[in-house]
C-alpha positions as semicolon CSV with decimal commas, in nm:
position;residue;x (nm);y (nm);z (nm)
1;M;0,550;1,087;-0,775
2;A;0,346;0,895;-1,032
3;A;0,125;0,754;-0,756
4;A;0,068;1,102;-0,615
5;I;-0,025;1,247;-0,954
6;G;-0,248;0,949;-1,032
7;S;-0,433;0,992;-0,702
8;G;-0,532;1,344;-0,806
9;M;-0,288;1,519;-0,576
10;D;-0,174;1,866;-0,688
11;V;0,200;1,803;-0,655
12;A;0,291;2,156;-0,767
13;E;0,141;2,316;-0,456
14;P;0,382;2,475;-0,203
15;T;0,222;2,268;0,074
16;G;0,334;1,926;0,198
17;N;0,162;1,610;0,076
18;M;0,240;1,253;0,180
19;V;0,168;0,948;-0,034
20;V;0,219;0,585;0,070
21;D;0,228;0,339;-0,220
22;I;0,196;-0,024;-0,106
23;G;0,270;-0,229;-0,415
24;G;0,361;-0,589;-0,482
25;G;0,732;-0,592;-0,402
26;T;0,792;-0,253;-0,242
27;T;0,627;0,001;-0,015
28;E;0,731;0,358;-0,092
29;V;0,660;0,667;0,115
30;A;0,720;1,021;-0,009
31;V;0,656;1,378;0,100
32;I;0,595;1,597;-0,203
33;S;0,592;1,974;-0,234
34;L;0,642;2,223;-0,519
35;G;0,659;1,943;-0,775
36;G;0,947;1,763;-0,607
37;I;1,007;1,485;-0,356
38;V;1,131;1,639;-0,032
39;V;1,167;1,320;0,174
40;S;1,122;0,959;0,066
41;D;1,199;0,608;0,181
42;S;1,109;0,253;0,083
43;I;1,124;-0,106;0,204
44;K;1,095;-0,433;0,017
45;I;0,790;-0,532;0,220
46;A;0,453;-0,524;0,050
47;G;0,194;-0,755;-0,103
48;D;0,432;-1,035;-0,205
49;I;0,580;-1,065;0,144
50;M;0,230;-1,068;0,293
51;D;0,145;-1,362;0,065
52;E;0,452;-1,544;0,197
53;E;0,346;-1,471;0,555
54;I;0,003;-1,618;0,485
55;I;0,157;-1,931;0,328
56;N;0,387;-1,981;0,627
57;Y;0,110;-1,915;0,880
58;I;-0,122;-2,170;0,718
59;K;0,164;-2,420;0,701
60;N;0,265;-2,375;1,065
61;N;-0,081;-2,340;1,221
62;L;-0,310;-2,544;0,997
63;N;-0,056;-2,801;0,877
64;L;-0,157;-2,724;0,519
65;A;0,060;-2,639;0,220
66;V;-0,091;-2,382;-0,016
67;G;0,047;-2,188;-0,312
68;E;0,081;-1,820;-0,396
69;T;-0,250;-1,808;-0,583
70;T;-0,442;-1,932;-0,279
71;A;-0,253;-1,695;-0,050
72;E;-0,340;-1,401;-0,277
73;Q;-0,708;-1,499;-0,276
74;V;-0,704;-1,531;0,103
75;K;-0,540;-1,189;0,136
76;L;-0,800;-1,025;-0,089
77;E;-1,092;-1,194;0,087
78;L;-0,980;-1,192;0,451
79;G;-0,680;-0,958;0,472
80;C;-0,724;-0,696;0,743
81;A;-0,506;-0,474;0,959
82;I;-0,751;-0,450;1,249
83;P;-1,015;-0,697;1,373
84;L;-1,330;-0,696;1,160
85;V;-1,663;-0,620;1,326
86;T;-1,786;-0,952;1,191
87;Q;-1,518;-1,217;1,151
88;K;-1,506;-1,366;0,803
89;T;-1,407;-1,720;0,708
90;M;-1,294;-1,890;0,389
91;E;-1,249;-2,251;0,286
92;I;-0,912;-2,322;0,128
93;R;-0,770;-2,633;-0,036
94;G;-0,412;-2,750;-0,006
95;R;-0,190;-3,046;0,071
96;E;-0,214;-3,181;0,424
97;L;0,146;-3,205;0,544
98;T;0,099;-3,517;0,756
99;T;-0,080;-3,733;0,502
100;G;0,038;-3,565;0,183
101;L;-0,320;-3,573;0,055
102;P;-0,542;-3,286;-0,066
103;E;-0,762;-3,142;0,209
104;N;-0,997;-2,850;0,269
105;K;-0,967;-2,634;0,579
106;I;-1,128;-2,316;0,712
107;V;-0,921;-2,002;0,771
108;T;-1,047;-1,689;0,949
109;S;-0,988;-1,316;0,906
110;E;-0,847;-1,308;1,260
111;Q;-0,581;-1,563;1,162
112;I;-0,489;-1,372;0,847
113;Q;-0,461;-1,047;1,044
114;E;-0,217;-1,223;1,275
115;A;-0,023;-1,361;0,978
116;M;0,013;-1,018;0,810
117;Q;0,082;-0,820;1,126
118;P;0,467;-0,818;1,100
119;S;0,462;-0,662;0,752
120;I;0,195;-0,408;0,838
121;E;0,388;-0,299;1,149
122;K;0,703;-0,244;0,939
123;I;0,507;-0,036;0,687
124;I;0,372;0,180;0,971
125;D;0,725;0,218;1,111
126;L;0,837;0,337;0,765
127;V;0,560;0,599;0,755
128;K;0,650;0,724;1,103
129;A;1,024;0,737;1,021
130;T;0,951;0,941;0,707
131;L;0,735;1,182;0,905
132;E;1,017;1,228;1,154
133;K;1,248;1,336;0,869
134;T;0,993;1,578;0,723
135;P;1,054;1,954;0,769
136;P;0,821;2,094;1,041
137;E;0,628;2,325;0,805
138;L;0,549;2,042;0,566
139;A;0,473;1,803;0,851
140;S;0,206;2,042;0,979
141;D;0,052;2,048;0,631
142;I;0,036;1,667;0,632
143;V;-0,128;1,665;0,975
144;E;-0,395;1,896;0,835
145;R;-0,434;1,742;0,487
146;G;-0,377;1,376;0,573
147;I;-0,189;1,085;0,417
148;V;-0,297;0,925;0,089
149;L;-0,268;0,548;0,036
150;T;-0,223;0,397;-0,311
151;G;-0,135;0,055;-0,450
152;G;-0,295;-0,283;-0,391
153;G;-0,202;-0,278;-0,023
154;A;-0,437;0,016;0,028
155;L;-0,724;-0,233;-0,018
156;I;-0,632;-0,427;0,299
157;K;-0,931;-0,375;0,524
158;G;-0,865;-0,126;0,804
159;I;-0,507;-0,039;0,708
160;D;-0,604;0,328;0,672
161;T;-0,760;0,323;1,019
162;L;-0,456;0,157;1,177
163;I;-0,204;0,397;1,018
164;S;-0,421;0,688;1,132
165;Q;-0,430;0,552;1,488
166;K;-0,053;0,503;1,498
167;T;0,037;0,843;1,347
168;E;-0,258;1,050;1,476
169;I;-0,301;1,183;1,120
170;P;-0,603;1,138;0,891
171;V;-0,546;0,871;0,625
172;Y;-0,737;0,844;0,298
173;I;-0,745;0,572;0,035
174;A;-0,712;0,707;-0,319
175;D;-0,986;0,640;-0,571
176;R;-0,892;0,325;-0,768
177;P;-0,564;0,284;-0,576
178;L;-0,445;0,001;-0,804
179;D;-0,443;0,237;-1,104
180;C;-0,274;0,542;-0,947
181;V;0,081;0,472;-1,067
182;V;-0,031;0,389;-1,422
183;N;-0,261;0,691;-1,441
184;G;0,005;0,919;-1,295
185;T;0,265;0,795;-1,542
186;G;0,020;0,853;-1,828
187;K;-0,054;1,208;-1,715
188;T;0,318;1,281;-1,681
189;I;0,389;1,155;-2,033
190;E;0,101;1,365;-2,170
191;D;0,240;1,675;-1,997
192;M;0,589;1,600;-2,131
193;D;0,450;1,569;-2,483
194;K;0,267;1,902;-2,445
195;L;0,583;2,065;-2,309
196;R;0,795;1,919;-2,593
197;T;0,548;2,049;-2,854
198;A;0,548;2,396;-2,698
199;L;0,929;2,406;-2,688
200;I;0,955;2,303;-3,054
201;R;0,706;2,576;-3,154
202;N;0,895;2,840;-2,957
203;K;1,224;2,728;-3,109
204;R;1,084;2,764;-3,461
205;R;0,974;3,119;-3,383
């Protein structure tokens, strides 16, 4: 709900809205209408698991041991859900497993797409499963209005395009997706404070 509010979504509307928040440890999907969550689901697959997939892929395919910081940098630079028009490359440094010595190697966006594919497929399956549980009237609203992506995972290149292809629904990335949950929480607290002040005034009357 915080992610939806932070993305600018009018959660009080009687229409159906879907938000997908791809965070660090969890991906959460929710259908929101009339200020409440109608359907929601989550899986513990998100940015952290993708980092692990990148580490394991580089270890198994390039024979190089790298840490979480390198994996995060690779994900930000090369992470993509669909092939890029122009393949990107990046030089990484790690420990060569055969010699045990530091070594530099080149990794490509195509390799990182392959590494992250299992997690991205599970996130898409979660979105589709949530849509299947959504009441028909709200589902038709979502088809018309689209799905909103928030969280750091929304910055993975092409993930909006891939989800749209798999669901046949428009998908939009929220403005400043990393800040949506924080901004939404702040707005909620402000509204609670306003409501509390109004209630106290009415009580005094």
